[in-house]
C-alpha positions as CSV (number, residue, x, y, z in Angstrom):
1,M,125.7,96.2,94.2
2,I,122.0,95.2,93.8
3,T,120.8,95.6,90.3
4,R,117.0,95.8,89.8
5,W,116.9,98.3,86.7
6,N,117.2,96.9,83.2
7,S,116.8,97.7,79.7
8,E,113.5,95.8,79.4
9,C,112.0,97.9,82.2
10,L,113.5,101.1,80.7
11,K,111.8,100.3,77.3
12,C,108.4,99.4,79.0
13,M,108.5,102.7,81.0
14,T,109.3,104.7,78.1
15,N,106.6,103.2,76.0
16,K,104.1,103.6,78.6
17,F,104.9,107.2,79.6
18,L,106.5,109.0,76.7
19,C,103.1,110.3,75.2
20,D,101.2,110.0,78.4
21,Y,100.1,113.7,78.6
22,P,96.9,115.6,78.1
23,E,95.5,116.3,74.5
24,S,95.3,119.8,75.7
25,A,99.0,120.2,76.6
26,S,100.7,122.7,74.4
27,E,103.7,121.8,72.4
28,P,106.1,123.5,74.9
29,E,104.5,121.6,77.7
30,R,104.9,118.4,75.9
31,M,108.6,119.1,75.3
32,E,109.1,120.1,78.7
33,Y,107.4,116.9,80.0
34,I,109.3,114.6,77.7
35,R,112.7,116.3,78.7
36,R,112.0,115.8,82.3
37,L,110.7,112.4,81.9
38,F,114.0,111.3,80.1
39,G,115.7,113.1,83.0
40,I,114.0,110.7,85.4
41,L,114.6,107.8,83.2
42,S,118.4,108.5,82.7
43,S,119.1,109.0,86.5
44,V,117.5,105.8,87.7
45,K,120.1,104.1,90.2
46,P,120.6,100.4,89.6
47,E,119.1,99.4,92.9
48,E,115.8,101.2,92.1
49,S,113.1,99.5,90.1
50,S,110.1,100.2,88.0
51,P,107.7,100.8,90.9
52,V,110.2,103.4,92.2
53,V,110.5,105.0,88.8
54,M,106.8,104.9,88.2
55,D,106.2,106.9,91.4
56,D,108.5,109.6,90.2
57,I,106.8,109.8,86.9
58,L,103.2,109.9,88.4
59,K,104.5,112.9,90.6
60,L,105.9,114.7,87.5
61,Q,102.5,114.2,85.7
62,K,100.8,115.6,88.8
63,E,102.9,118.6,89.1
64,M,102.9,119.6,85.4
65,F,99.4,118.8,84.3
66,G,97.4,118.0,87.7
67,I,97.1,114.5,86.5
68,S,96.3,112.0,89.4
69,T,94.1,109.2,88.5
70,D,91.7,108.3,91.4
71,F,91.4,104.5,91.6
72,T,89.1,104.7,94.5
73,E,86.1,103.5,92.9
74,I,87.8,100.8,90.9
75,K,89.6,99.5,94.1
76,Q,86.0,99.5,95.9
77,T,84.4,97.6,93.0
78,F,87.1,94.8,92.7
79,N,87.1,94.6,96.6
80,K,83.2,94.0,96.6
81,L,83.7,91.7,93.4
82,M,86.2,89.4,95.3
83,L,84.2,89.5,98.6
84,E,81.3,88.1,96.6
85,Q,83.5,85.2,95.8
86,E,84.8,84.8,99.3
87,V,82.5,82.1,100.6
88,R,82.8,79.9,97.7
89,I,86.5,80.0,97.4
90,A,86.9,79.5,101.2
91,A,84.9,76.4,100.8
92,D,87.1,75.1,98.0
93,I,90.1,75.7,100.0
94,N,88.9,74.3,103.2
95,S,87.7,71.2,101.3
96,S,91.0,70.6,99.6
97,D,93.6,68.1,100.7
98,H,96.1,70.9,101.6
99,P,94.3,74.1,102.3
100,M,97.3,76.3,102.4
101,K,98.5,75.1,99.0
102,R,95.1,75.6,97.4
103,A,95.0,79.1,99.0
104,I,98.4,80.0,97.4
105,Q,96.9,78.8,94.0
106,Y,94.2,81.4,94.5
107,V,96.5,84.1,95.6
108,M,98.5,83.5,92.5
109,T,95.7,83.8,90.2
110,G,94.3,86.9,92.0
111,N,97.4,88.9,91.2
112,Y,95.9,89.5,87.8
113,I,94.1,92.5,89.2
114,D,96.7,94.9,88.3
115,F,95.8,98.2,86.5
116,G,99.3,99.3,86.6
117,V,100.3,96.5,84.1
118,L,97.1,95.2,82.4
119,E,93.8,96.1,81.0
120,V,92.0,93.9,83.6
121,D,89.2,92.0,82.2
122,N,86.4,90.5,84.4
123,D,86.0,87.4,82.1
124,K,89.8,86.8,82.1
125,L,89.8,87.1,85.9
126,F,87.0,84.6,86.5
127,E,88.7,82.1,84.0
128,L,91.9,82.3,85.9
129,L,90.1,81.9,89.3
130,G,88.1,79.0,87.8
131,G,91.4,77.3,86.8
132,A,93.2,78.1,90.0
133,D,93.8,74.6,91.0
134,E,95.6,74.1,87.7
135,Q,98.5,76.6,88.8
136,I,101.7,74.6,89.5
137,I,103.5,75.2,93.0
138,D,107.1,74.5,93.2
139,E,107.2,71.7,95.6
140,R,110.7,72.6,97.0
141,A,109.7,76.1,97.5
142,F,106.4,75.1,99.2
143,S,108.3,72.6,101.4
144,E,110.8,75.3,102.5
145,L,107.8,77.9,103.1
146,Y,106.1,75.2,105.3
147,A,109.3,74.4,107.3
148,D,109.9,78.1,107.8
149,L,106.4,78.8,108.9
150,K,106.6,76.0,111.3
151,N,109.8,77.3,112.9
152,A,108.8,81.1,112.9
153,K,107.4,83.2,115.6
154,K,106.7,86.3,113.3
155,L,105.4,86.4,109.8
156,A,105.2,89.8,107.7
157,F,102.8,89.5,104.8
158,L,103.3,92.2,102.3
159,T,100.0,92.9,100.2
160,D,100.0,94.1,96.6
161,N,96.5,95.0,94.8
162,C,92.9,95.7,95.6
163,G,90.5,92.7,95.3
164,E,93.1,90.1,95.5
165,I,93.7,91.0,99.1
166,V,90.5,89.0,99.9
167,L,92.3,86.1,98.7
168,D,95.4,87.1,100.8
169,K,93.0,87.2,103.7
170,L,92.0,83.4,103.0
171,L,95.8,82.5,102.8
172,I,96.6,84.2,106.0
173,K,93.6,82.3,107.6
174,A,94.8,79.1,106.3
175,I,98.5,79.8,107.7
176,Q,96.8,80.9,111.1
177,S,94.9,77.6,111.0
178,E,98.0,75.6,110.4
179,F,100.1,77.6,112.9
180,P,98.1,79.0,115.6
181,D,101.0,80.4,117.6
182,L,102.4,82.4,114.6
183,H,102.3,86.2,115.0
184,V,101.2,87.7,111.4
185,D,101.6,91.4,110.6
186,I,100.1,92.5,107.4
187,I,101.6,95.5,105.5
188,V,99.6,97.7,102.9
189,R,100.6,100.9,100.9
190,G,100.8,104.0,103.1
191,M,99.4,106.1,100.3
192,P,97.4,105.8,97.1
193,A,99.5,103.9,94.4
194,V,97.6,103.0,91.4
195,N,95.2,100.1,92.4
196,D,97.3,98.8,95.2
197,A,95.8,98.0,98.5
198,T,95.8,100.7,101.3
199,M,94.3,100.7,104.8
200,E,91.0,101.6,103.3
201,D,91.0,98.5,101.4
202,A,92.2,96.3,104.4
203,I,89.2,97.6,106.3
204,Q,86.7,97.2,103.4
205,T,87.8,93.4,103.0
206,G,87.9,92.4,106.5
207,L,91.9,92.2,106.6
208,T,92.0,94.3,109.7
209,E,89.8,91.9,111.7
210,I,92.3,89.0,111.3
211,A,95.7,90.5,112.0
212,P,97.3,93.8,112.6
213,V,97.5,96.0,109.4
214,T,100.2,98.8,109.0
215,G,100.7,101.2,106.0
216,N,104.2,101.3,104.6
217,G,104.3,105.1,104.5
218,T,105.0,105.4,100.7
219,S,102.9,105.8,97.4
220,I,105.3,103.6,95.7
221,A,103.7,100.6,94.0
222,G,106.0,98.1,95.8
223,T,108.2,97.9,98.9
224,Y,111.3,99.9,98.5
225,L,113.2,99.5,101.9
226,P,115.1,102.8,101.6
227,K,111.8,104.8,101.6
228,I,109.3,102.8,103.8
229,S,108.3,104.0,107.3
230,E,110.5,103.3,110.3
231,E,107.3,101.2,111.7
232,A,107.0,99.1,108.4
233,S,110.7,98.7,108.3
234,Q,110.9,97.4,111.9
235,I,108.1,94.9,111.2
236,I,109.9,93.8,108.1
237,H,113.3,93.3,109.8
238,S,112.0,91.6,112.9
239,A,110.0,89.0,111.1
240,D,111.4,85.4,110.8
241,L,110.1,85.4,107.2
242,L,108.1,87.4,104.7
243,I,105.6,86.6,102.1
244,S,105.7,89.0,99.3
245,K,102.7,89.5,97.0
246,G,102.9,90.7,93.4
247,Q,105.3,91.9,90.9
248,G,105.7,95.2,92.3
249,N,106.9,94.0,95.6
250,F,109.3,91.5,93.8
251,E,110.7,94.2,91.6
252,S,111.6,96.5,94.4
253,L,112.7,93.7,96.9
254,Q,114.6,91.1,94.8
255,G,118.2,90.9,95.9
256,C,117.8,92.4,99.4
257,G,118.7,89.2,101.1
258,L,115.8,88.9,103.4
259,N,114.1,85.5,104.0
260,I,111.2,86.3,101.5
261,Y,108.9,84.0,99.7
262,Y,107.5,85.7,96.5
263,I,104.1,84.9,95.2
264,F,102.9,86.6,91.9
265,L,101.5,85.9,88.5
266,C,103.8,86.3,85.4
267,K,102.3,89.4,83.6
268,C,105.0,90.5,81.4
269,I,107.6,89.0,78.9
270,L,110.4,89.8,81.1
271,F,109.1,87.6,83.9
272,T,108.0,84.8,81.7
273,K,111.7,84.6,80.3
274,R,113.2,84.9,83.7
275,F,111.2,82.2,85.2
276,H,110.7,80.1,82.1
277,K,106.8,80.4,82.6
278,K,104.0,81.2,80.3
279,L,101.9,84.3,80.7
280,Y,99.5,84.1,83.5
281,E,101.4,81.3,85.3
282,G,102.1,81.7,88.9
283,I,105.4,81.8,90.8
284,L,106.4,80.8,94.5
285,I,110.0,81.2,95.1
286,N,112.3,82.1,97.8
287,E,114.8,85.1,97.6
288,K,117.7,82.6,98.0
289,N,116.7,80.7,95.0
290,L,116.1,83.7,92.5
291,P,117.5,82.9,89.0
292,H,119.8,85.8,87.7
């Protein structure tokens, strides 16, 4: 039995959503919301994860209060912000001793753009990007990734948030340059999911110009295999390896047994403890080497 749900995630979800109702809500409405929220939280299956649970809670809020935050403007803003940095970052990647490795360092730092977990601060974002070359990449994980890419015919790249997909694009281009015969498929969210990248973001950032892009058919801020579309599932299961971006994808995929290389930034205490990292330090790790 795969176990992804845990007490730390339960506490986090409770703290985040317990009083997350409109000020105008009546007392009976508040009590009904809280009862139904606890109903969701008490019935989570072990194999489910925070992104799956959050999707259920957001649907509850929309049903009861009509709450449905539109992140379109924020997403477009951060896509544009990162597109303005693309030429400079691409030049740094291409001039480095190992472009693919430098691109991974940028991809790690870009995972900071996560409105589902953080209060994203532009100054902090640029600070992290400015120190991208200081992100430590596990040499064993990188060597294994490089070897798998060299021997692969198909790669599935699972994106995460808006803005950072510009950096994903630069990593994919570095991979394509190193392995020109490799077929790459890119997967985005199938429907709006907080500030996660969808097809609209892929088009805005030029991701659709470098490889085929497919929506995964869900509004979950992750990749929960039992609920994604048949098309996305076929791409994932036919790939020789996957690169999975972000905490949401990691939370919903960990333990699935596929040949996945996870890349993300540690943005909560649970992750810093599990991977023995400091806050805002990056991770590159293969599914088979995950710590319990």
